Backbone as ProteinMPNN parsed JSONL, in Angstrom:
{"seq_chain_A": "MNTPSPEKPRRKGPSKRTLNVLTALVGVGTLAAGIGWLVYSWKTDLEVPYFAIPLVLCVPVIVAVAFRNCWD", "coords_chain_A": {"N_chain_A": [[134.187, 184.109, 162.696], [134.881, 183.464, 166.05], [133.153, 184.487, 168.595], [132.69, 185.14, 172.028], [129.615, 184.475, 173.684], [127.539, 186.88, 175.26], [127.126, 186.856, 178.792], [124.147, 186.193, 180.574], [122.733, 188.505, 182.797], [122.46, 187.754, 186.23], [119.518, 187.536, 188.137], [118.84, 189.225, 191.131], [118.014, 187.577, 194.021], [115.873, 187.093, 196.931], [117.143, 187.848, 200.25], [119.071, 185.605, 202.374], [117.981, 185.363, 204.95], [115.35, 186.331, 204.59], [114.434, 184.437, 202.766], [114.585, 182.11, 204.328], [112.677, 182.714, 206.327], [110.331, 182.99, 204.775], [110.169, 180.398, 203.721], [109.753, 178.902, 206.054], [107.276, 179.984, 206.823], [105.644, 179.181, 204.679], [105.766, 176.392, 205.004], [104.62, 176.098, 207.598], [102.122, 177.211, 207.115], [101.071, 175.391, 205.24], [101.025, 173.112, 206.854], [99.146, 173.954, 208.772], [96.885, 174.182, 207.141], [96.549, 171.49, 206.419], [96.096, 170.291, 208.945], [93.787, 171.633, 209.616], [92.071, 170.625, 207.649], [92.035, 167.926, 208.456], [90.779, 168.126, 210.984], [88.337, 169.23, 210.209], [87.311, 167.17, 208.55], [87.13, 165.212, 210.465], [85.172, 166.24, 212.155], [82.951, 166.43, 210.423], [82.638, 163.883, 209.168], [82.783, 162.196, 211.277], [84.85, 160.423, 211.785], [88.325, 159.656, 211.849], [90.552, 160.09, 209.223], [92.911, 157.909, 209.07], [94.94, 157.28, 207.279], [95.691, 159.71, 206.325], [97.106, 161.131, 208.217], [100.005, 160.727, 208.297], [100.524, 161.914, 205.822], [99.732, 164.569, 206.202], [101.73, 165.403, 207.88], [104.031, 165.108, 206.32], [103.741, 166.398, 203.82], [103.937, 169.293, 204.183], [106.73, 169.618, 204.472], [107.688, 168.831, 201.972], [106.466, 170.761, 200.358], [107.642, 173.111, 201.37], [110.344, 172.689, 200.707], [110.151, 172.58, 197.922], [109.278, 175.184, 197.451], [111.492, 176.592, 198.376], [113.407, 175.813, 196.502], [112.761, 177.261, 194.282], [114.306, 179.509, 194.131], [116.886, 178.657, 193.792]], "CA_chain_A": [[134.889, 184.504, 163.885], [134.308, 182.831, 167.221], [133.051, 185.473, 169.681], [131.953, 184.588, 173.173], [128.281, 185.045, 173.879], [127.475, 187.619, 176.534], [126.427, 186.144, 179.851], [122.932, 186.841, 181.042], [122.898, 188.95, 184.187], [121.648, 186.998, 187.181], [118.618, 188.353, 188.934], [119.117, 189.149, 192.564], [116.9, 187.002, 194.756], [115.749, 187.58, 198.307], [118.262, 187.514, 201.137], [118.97, 184.293, 203.022], [117.062, 185.461, 206.084], [114.003, 186.442, 204.043], [114.1, 183.149, 202.177], [114.343, 181.18, 205.434], [111.411, 183.062, 206.967], [109.258, 182.644, 203.847], [110.088, 178.939, 203.653], [109.108, 178.447, 207.293], [105.866, 180.378, 206.778], [104.955, 178.305, 203.727], [105.637, 175.082, 205.643], [103.656, 176.179, 208.701], [100.808, 177.434, 206.509], [100.621, 174.12, 204.681], [100.712, 172.25, 207.986], [97.891, 174.429, 209.347], [95.807, 173.795, 206.227], [96.362, 170.049, 206.549], [95.466, 170.003, 210.24], [92.416, 172.129, 209.498], [91.309, 169.64, 206.867], [91.835, 166.745, 209.3], [89.778, 168.431, 212.003], [87.061, 169.39, 209.513], [86.802, 165.864, 208.134], [86.791, 164.485, 211.685], [83.897, 166.768, 212.655], [81.849, 166.187, 209.499], [82.469, 162.457, 208.888], [82.827, 161.505, 212.574], [85.931, 159.446, 211.832], [89.619, 160.227, 211.483], [91.197, 159.354, 208.127], [94.236, 157.589, 209.597], [95.93, 157.292, 206.205], [96.064, 161.086, 206.01], [97.94, 161.729, 209.261], [101.394, 160.863, 207.833], [100.594, 162.87, 204.714], [99.641, 165.928, 206.744], [103.026, 165.739, 208.47], [105.11, 165.064, 205.325], [103.526, 167.315, 202.698], [104.513, 170.628, 204.399], [108.174, 169.599, 204.221], [107.864, 168.782, 200.518], [106.068, 172.072, 199.827], [108.656, 174.094, 201.755], [111.55, 172.453, 199.906], [109.848, 173.013, 196.555], [109.253, 176.655, 197.476], [112.865, 177.056, 198.533], [114.154, 175.547, 195.28], [112.415, 178.244, 193.237], [115.364, 180.525, 194.063], [118.226, 178.049, 193.624]], "C_chain_A": [[134.155, 183.95, 165.1], [134.299, 183.829, 168.38], [132.269, 184.864, 170.833], [130.592, 185.264, 173.318], [128.236, 185.765, 175.227], [126.659, 186.83, 177.561], [125.194, 186.931, 180.275], [123.145, 187.291, 182.481], [121.946, 188.171, 185.097], [120.756, 187.959, 187.962], [118.932, 188.157, 190.411], [117.868, 188.635, 193.271], [116.809, 187.584, 196.149], [116.947, 187.153, 199.155], [118.019, 186.162, 201.789], [117.951, 184.31, 204.161], [115.612, 185.525, 205.603], [113.544, 185.106, 203.47], [113.814, 182.101, 203.252], [112.994, 181.439, 206.105], [110.237, 182.683, 206.064], [109.072, 181.135, 203.737], [109.397, 178.383, 204.892], [107.625, 178.793, 207.294], [105.061, 179.511, 205.818], [104.746, 176.924, 204.338], [104.595, 175.079, 206.748], [102.244, 176.402, 208.158], [100.234, 176.161, 205.911], [100.249, 173.134, 205.786], [99.378, 172.654, 208.615], [96.706, 174.06, 208.454], [95.522, 172.3, 206.32], [95.683, 169.668, 207.852], [94.018, 170.484, 210.234], [91.539, 171.173, 208.72], [91.042, 168.383, 207.685], [90.738, 166.98, 210.335], [88.398, 168.57, 211.364], [86.482, 168.033, 209.107], [86.431, 165.005, 209.349], [85.432, 164.929, 212.217], [82.737, 166.406, 211.729], [81.601, 164.702, 209.272], [82.447, 161.6, 210.149], [83.796, 160.334, 212.591], [87.216, 160.113, 211.348], [90.195, 159.419, 210.321], [92.657, 159.068, 208.491], [95.314, 157.568, 208.515], [96.458, 158.692, 205.943], [97.006, 161.698, 207.039], [99.411, 161.796, 208.837], [101.538, 161.845, 206.674], [100.568, 164.304, 205.207], [100.969, 166.346, 207.358], [104.146, 165.814, 207.441], [104.965, 166.107, 204.22], [104.071, 168.72, 202.973], [106.026, 170.688, 204.154], [108.442, 169.613, 202.717], [107.535, 170.13, 199.897], [107.118, 173.122, 200.155], [109.932, 173.917, 200.945], [111.328, 172.869, 198.456], [109.823, 174.525, 196.451], [110.669, 177.206, 197.548], [113.675, 176.891, 197.246], [113.785, 176.473, 194.129], [113.523, 179.275, 193.079], [116.76, 179.934, 193.92], [118.601, 177.963, 192.173]], "O_chain_A": [[132.925, 183.977, 165.15], [135.306, 184.001, 169.066], [131.29, 184.15, 170.617], [130.449, 186.468, 173.101], [128.826, 185.309, 176.207], [125.64, 186.222, 177.235], [125.202, 188.161, 180.326], [123.68, 186.538, 183.295], [120.779, 187.962, 184.765], [121.18, 189.035, 188.384], [119.247, 187.055, 190.86], [116.788, 189.208, 193.127], [117.582, 188.472, 196.509], [117.665, 186.215, 198.811], [116.906, 185.638, 201.762], [117.159, 183.381, 204.311], [114.745, 184.845, 206.152], [112.4, 184.697, 203.667], [112.898, 181.293, 203.1], [112.257, 180.502, 206.413], [109.252, 182.116, 206.538], [107.942, 180.65, 203.667], [108.552, 177.494, 204.79], [106.803, 177.983, 207.721], [103.921, 179.149, 206.112], [103.667, 176.346, 204.206], [103.777, 174.164, 206.829], [101.281, 175.844, 208.684], [99.044, 175.882, 206.059], [99.266, 172.404, 205.663], [98.568, 171.792, 208.955], [95.649, 173.672, 208.95], [94.36, 171.892, 206.302], [94.794, 168.817, 207.865], [93.133, 169.824, 210.779], [90.389, 170.937, 209.091], [89.946, 167.827, 207.621], [89.873, 166.127, 210.536], [87.406, 168.087, 211.91], [85.293, 167.782, 209.301], [85.528, 164.172, 209.272], [84.636, 164.108, 212.673], [81.644, 166.104, 212.208], [80.443, 164.292, 209.188], [82.128, 160.412, 210.091], [83.593, 159.364, 213.321], [87.178, 161.031, 210.528], [90.316, 158.197, 210.418], [93.534, 159.897, 208.246], [96.484, 157.814, 208.809], [97.552, 158.851, 205.401], [97.649, 162.706, 206.747], [100.026, 162.85, 209.005], [102.555, 162.529, 206.557], [101.293, 165.158, 204.695], [101.299, 167.532, 207.354], [105.128, 166.521, 207.666], [105.964, 166.64, 203.738], [104.638, 169.313, 202.055], [106.537, 171.702, 203.68], [109.326, 170.329, 202.248], [108.246, 170.592, 199.005], [107.452, 173.944, 199.301], [110.541, 174.905, 200.536], [112.218, 173.446, 197.831], [110.298, 175.088, 195.465], [111.004, 178.172, 196.862], [114.527, 177.723, 196.932], [114.453, 176.457, 193.095], [113.671, 179.86, 192.005], [117.736, 180.684, 193.93], [119.685, 177.483, 191.843]]}, "name": "protein", "num_of_chains": 1, "seq": "MNTPSPEKPRRKGPSKRTLNVLTALVGVGTLAAGIGWLVYSWKTDLEVPYFAIPLVLCVPVIVAVAFRNCWD"}
């Protein structure tokens, strides 16, 4: 006999507003950590790692999108 399998109940995730706020906080936190690392390396090595400046600006966006996709 061909019986339909029961559907798994979907877990309720956070609200849209909460998810937006958390995503922004994760992005800003990652940006702050990157800027902190840049300033620290500038103070200790006495030179700015110019290759890292675009990474410090791009990685927070990637991290925020990855964080956001955990609930999609």
